[in-house]
C-alpha positions, -999 to 999 in steps of 0.1 A, spaced: 700 -291 78 704 -274 44 681 -246 35 668 -238 70 652 -203 67 654 -182 98 638 -151 81 601 -158 88 579 -137 65 546 -123 76 513 -133 60 512 -99 44 546 -106 28 534 -139 13 503 -123 -1 522 -94 -15 547 -117 -32 518 -136 -48 502 -104 -60 535 -93 -76 537 -125 -96 503 -120 -114 517 -104 -146 543 -132 -149 517 -159 -144 494 -144 -170 523 -143 -194 531 -180 -188 495 -193 -186 495 -207 -221 529 -222 -217 518 -238 -184 488 -253 -201 509 -266 -230 535 -282 -207 507 -298 -187 527 -290 -156 541 -260 -138 571 -246 -156 604 -251 -138 609 -213 -135 574 -208 -119 581 -236 -94 614 -221 -85 599 -187 -80 572 -201 -58 598 -219 -37 619 -187 -34 589 -167 -24 584 -192 5 550 -204 -6 558 -241 1 569 -233 36 539 -214 50 526 -245 69 559 -263 73 571 -270 109 593 -243 122 619 -269 134 625 -277 98 628 -242 85 591 -236 80 571 -205 88 540 -220 107 518 -191 95 481 -188 101 458 -216 88 441 -205 56 471 -186 41 471 -214 15 435 -203 7 447 -167 2 475 -179 -21 449 -196 -43 426 -165 -42 455 -143 -54 473 -165 -79 441 -178 -94 434 -144 -108 462 -150 -133 465 -187 -137 443 -214 -123 468 -242 -127 497 -223 -111 474 -213 -82 462 -249 -77 498 -263 -75 509 -235 -51 480 -239 -27 479 -276 -28 516 -281 -24 518 -255 4 493 -275 26 511 -308 25 538 -299 50 509 -292 74 498 -328 70 534 -342 70 540 -323 103 514 -346 120 534 -378 111 558 -393 137 590 -372 142 611 -399 126 592 -396 93 595 -359 94 633 -362 98 633 -383 66 615 -356 47 633 -325 58 664 -338 77 687 -330 48 669 -300 32 642 -277 44 634 -271 7 620 -306 1 584 -305 -11 556 -330 -8 527 -340 -32 496 -361 -24 471 -385 -38 440 -397 -20 428 -418 -49 443 -453 -46 438 -478 -74 439 -514 -63 466 -510 -37 482 -541 -22 499 -543 12 518 -572 27 530 -571 63 568 -576 67 593 -569 95 591 -532 106 564 -522 80 547 -532 48 555 -540 12 532 -517 -9 522 -519 -45 495 -498 -63 487 -467 -82 477 -433 -69 460 -409 -93 458 -371 -96 490 -361 -77 492 -324 -85 527 -309 -89 543 -343 -83 570 -337 -109 586 -311 -86 583 -331 -54 604 -357 -36 578 -372 -13 541 -379 -15 514 -384 11 489 -410 -1 458 -426 13 463 -463 20 437 -487 32 451 -514 55 419 -532 66 402 -526 88 416 -491 89 427 -463 66 461 -445 68 480 -416 53 513 -430 41 545 -413 31 561 -426 -1 596 -416 -12 591 -407 -49 626 -419 -59 614 -454 -49 583 -450 -71 574 -442 -107 556 -411 -118 536 -417 -150 527 -388 -173 490 -394 -174 475 -359 -169 457 -348 -201 427 -326 -190 406 -298 -204 407 -279 -171 436 -272 -147 456 -286 -176 489 -273 -163 488 -289 -128 508 -320 -138 484 -341 -118 501 -374 -127 500 -409 -113 523 -424 -87 530 -461 -91 546 -482 -64 559 -518 -70 567 -536 -38 580 -505 -21 590 -510 16 569 -487 38 583 -485 74 557 -482 102 570 -447 110 556 -435 77 520 -443 85 495 -420 101 461 -434 112 432 -413 99 416 -417 134 445 -397 148 439 -366 127 403 -357 135 414 -330 159 436 -329 190 471 -342 196 488 -361 167 521 -380 166 537 -350 151 524 -324 176 546 -339 202 575 -320 185 556 -294 166 538 -274 193 516 -253 171 478 -255 167 482 -263 130 493 -299 139 463 -305 162 436 -294 137 414 -320 120 426 -327 85 399 -339 61 374 -311 66 398 -281 67 417 -296 38 391 -282 15 404 -247 23 434 -256 1 410 -260 -29 383 -233 -25 408 -204 -27 415 -214 -63 378 -211 -72 377 -176 -56 408 -165 -75 398 -179 -109 363 -164 -106 377 -131 -96 402 -131 -124 375 -138 -150 354 -110 -136 383 -86 -137 391 -94 -173 355 -90 -185 350 -58 -166 382 -44 -180 371 -53 -216 336 -39 -210 350 -5 -201 363 0 -236 341 -23 -257 318 -9 -283 288 -25 -300 287 -27 -338 266 4 -337 294 22 -319 276 25 -285 293 14 -252 284 -22 -244 286 -13 -207 256 10 -211 234 -20 -215 215 -24 -182 214 -62 -185 252 -62 -187 254 -40 -156 231 -63 -137 251 -94 -147 283 -78 -135 267 -66 -103 252 -100 -94 283 -119 -104 306 -97 -83 282 -100 -53 283 -138 -56 321 -138 -56 322 -114 -27 297 -135 -8 317 -167 -14 349 -150 -2 332 -137 29 318 -172 38 352 -189 32 372 -165 54 345 -164 81 351 -201 86 388 -197 83 389 -172 111 368 -195 132 393 -223 127 422 -201 137 404 -188 167 395 -223 179 429 -236 171 446 -209 191 422 -214 220 425 -252 220 388 -255 214 373 -286 199 363 -285 163 332 -306 164 318 -329 138 290 -303 133 317 -277 126 336 -300 102 306 -308 80 296 -272 81 330 -262 67 326 -288 40 291 -274 32 304 -238 31 334 -245 9 314 -264 -16 286 -238 -16 312 -210 -21 325 -229 -51 290 -231 -65 286 -194 -61 318 -189 -81 306 -212 -108 272 -193 -110 290 -160 -112 312 -170 -141 284 -187 -159 265 -154 -157 294 -134 -171 307 -159 -197 281 -151 -224 292 -114 -224 325 -125 -239 308 -137 -271 324 -158 -298 359 -149 -288 353 -168 -255 351 -200 -275 388 -197 -285 409 -221 -264 437 -195 -259 414 -168 -246 421 -161 -208 384 -162 -200 379 -196 -218 409 -210 -199 396 -197 -166 361 -211 -173 376 -245 -179 398 -243 -148 369 -233 -126 348 -261 -139 376 -285 -131 379 -272 -96 341 -276 -91 344 -313 -101 367 -321 -72 350 -344 -47 354 -318 -19 336 -292 -40 308 -314 -52 276 -299 -36 255 -330 -37 281 -349 -16 292 -321 8 257 -307 13 244 -341 22 271 -346 48 258 -315 66 222 -324 61 226 -359 75 245 -347 107 222 -318 112 192 -341 110 206 -365 136 218 -392 112 253 -407 112 279 -389 91 280 -406 56 318 -402 56 334 -417 87 368 -403 78 357 -367 86 
């Protein structure tokens, strides 16, 4: 197998590599936004740093590091570029999901190269499936596949009534359409995947009922707690880190400017008590969001290592907490944004770019408070979970 990496970095190594990239990512942020996808050089540097292998099975050259490291990636890289952080954290979590597929499917992904990366799309548009010998003929469109231009495979959500599956598509058998034109996370290349009568072998299907916690088809060969965790609730940890990072980056930029900024009268703007209170409250909100996210992450790791069940009550609480943390980040930035003044209206201003990126993150279904909060509320009040996939 080409590219198998025997030098397994530590979690601290990965975080340090991400932190060292911040100046480069700030320099390339405008280019990333203009390209509407990750620059090839950035993608290459992410791969060389090992970001895409942090949750990849060890038997295929991956690192099998602690769950939530993808969250830390987003929290670091987002301080410089929301789009780059999004692609890194999202792409890095897909080997975790792929590692739950049957071993034969994993062999297809990484059998020739451990460097192969995987994208995803859970938004299917009018998919059609037809049963055939050994699998299905599949046609359809899957939207918002972030980083897909740099990947060879994609995990998509595919309804095959009466059930729903994750399915692995080989991207060379599909068409990637350049459809991503967005005001926020503009550089994520979240384009569409189009399949036209593509053959999908049965081995590339994973029943969503098999990934709610406990043994999976892939855990028979990947004996690490990662591949026995539930998927759809913890998957939000691959998103929320980006909100933390972008909010932190905006706060850092504004505080740095305030330390030298003078009013028209020549007095320090930072001497204004209302400015001080805005900064204090916003930083407290970001810190509170960070603490809540990583408290839950630590719980997942502890339960995973101990083989404890992650209950439905746990899963909807994680959804509640990740969404609420995102709301805290939005509130913090909305409190700080007016301080920037008219220059914050310029599309190339880093705070303006960050504000748009954070708003885009908050619009993700997994970060939408009304939806995620209601899941928790329903289960806590003894009602059926509104989302049976969780």
